[in-house]
MARPA-24169 format. One record per residue (C-alpha): chain; x, y, z; residue in one letter; residue number from 1. Coordinates in Angstrom, 1 decimal. Layout:
residues N
('A',(X,Y,Z),'a',NUM),
...
end
This chain:
residues 64
('A',(0.0,0.0,0.0),'m',1),
('A',(2.7,2.5,0.9),'a',2),
('A',(4.7,1.4,-2.1),'d',3),
('A',(1.8,2.0,-4.5),'e',4),
('A',(1.1,5.4,-2.9),'f',5),
('A',(4.8,6.6,-3.1),'i',6),
('A',(5.4,5.3,-6.7),'t',7),
('A',(2.0,6.7,-7.8),'g',8),
('A',(2.9,10.2,-6.6),'v',9),
('A',(6.3,10.0,-8.3),'i',10),
('A',(4.8,8.8,-11.6),'r',11),
('A',(2.2,11.5,-11.5),'k',12),
('A',(4.7,14.3,-10.9),'a',13),
('A',(7.4,12.8,-13.2),'f',14),
('A',(5.8,10.6,-15.8),'p',15),
('A',(9.0,10.2,-17.8),'d',16),
('A',(11.0,9.0,-14.8),'h',17),
('A',(11.5,5.3,-13.9),'r',18),
('A',(10.8,3.8,-10.4),'t',19),
('A',(12.3,0.8,-8.7),'l',20),
('A',(10.7,-0.4,-5.5),'s',21),
('A',(12.0,-3.1,-3.2),'e',22),
('A',(8.5,-4.3,-2.3),'e',23),
('A',(7.5,-5.2,-5.9),'t',24),
('A',(10.3,-7.7,-6.7),'m',25),
('A',(12.3,-5.2,-8.7),'p',26),
('A',(14.3,-5.8,-11.8),'d',27),
('A',(17.7,-4.7,-10.6),'l',28),
('A',(18.9,-4.2,-14.1),'r',29),
('A',(17.0,-0.9,-14.0),'l',30),
('A',(19.7,0.5,-11.7),'a',31),
('A',(22.5,-0.3,-14.1),'e',32),
('A',(21.4,2.3,-16.6),'e',33),
('A',(21.3,5.9,-15.1),'l',34),
('A',(20.9,7.9,-18.3),'e',35),
('A',(17.3,8.6,-17.5),'t',36),
('A',(16.1,9.5,-14.0),'p',37),
('A',(15.4,6.6,-11.6),'l',38),
('A',(13.7,6.8,-8.2),'w',39),
('A',(14.5,3.9,-5.8),'i',40),
('A',(11.9,3.4,-3.1),'v',41),
('A',(12.0,1.3,0.1),'d',42),
('A',(8.6,2.1,1.6),'p',43),
('A',(9.3,0.3,4.8),'i',44),
('A',(13.0,0.1,5.6),'d',45),
('A',(13.1,-2.0,8.7),'g',46),
('A',(10.3,-4.4,7.8),'t',47),
('A',(11.0,-6.8,10.7),'m',48),
('A',(10.9,-3.9,13.2),'n',49),
('A',(7.6,-2.8,11.7),'y',50),
('A',(6.2,-6.3,11.9),'a',51),
('A',(7.1,-6.6,15.6),'y',52),
('A',(5.8,-3.1,16.4),'g',53),
('A',(9.2,-1.5,17.0),'h',54),
('A',(9.3,2.2,16.2),'p',55),
('A',(12.7,2.1,14.4),'q',56),
('A',(11.5,2.1,10.8),'v',57),
('A',(12.0,4.6,7.9),'a',58),
('A',(10.9,5.4,4.4),'v',59),
('A',(13.8,5.6,2.0),'c',60),
('A',(13.4,7.4,-1.4),'i',61),
('A',(16.5,7.9,-3.6),'v',62),
('A',(16.7,9.9,-6.8),'y',63),
('A',(19.5,8.8,-9.2),'a',64),
end
């Protein structure tokens, strides 16, 4: 859900940019070519902490 929201916002704002998200079984070959903009998203960095209710989680969004 968070993944779809974040990538949806990026795609709406930057329709010609590519996105790579950890949560959607990404094709890592996308990160090898950086001639066009690429957004790398980890919507829940610290998934195990999140699953166990620990507050140490983050959202990571990288622009390359």
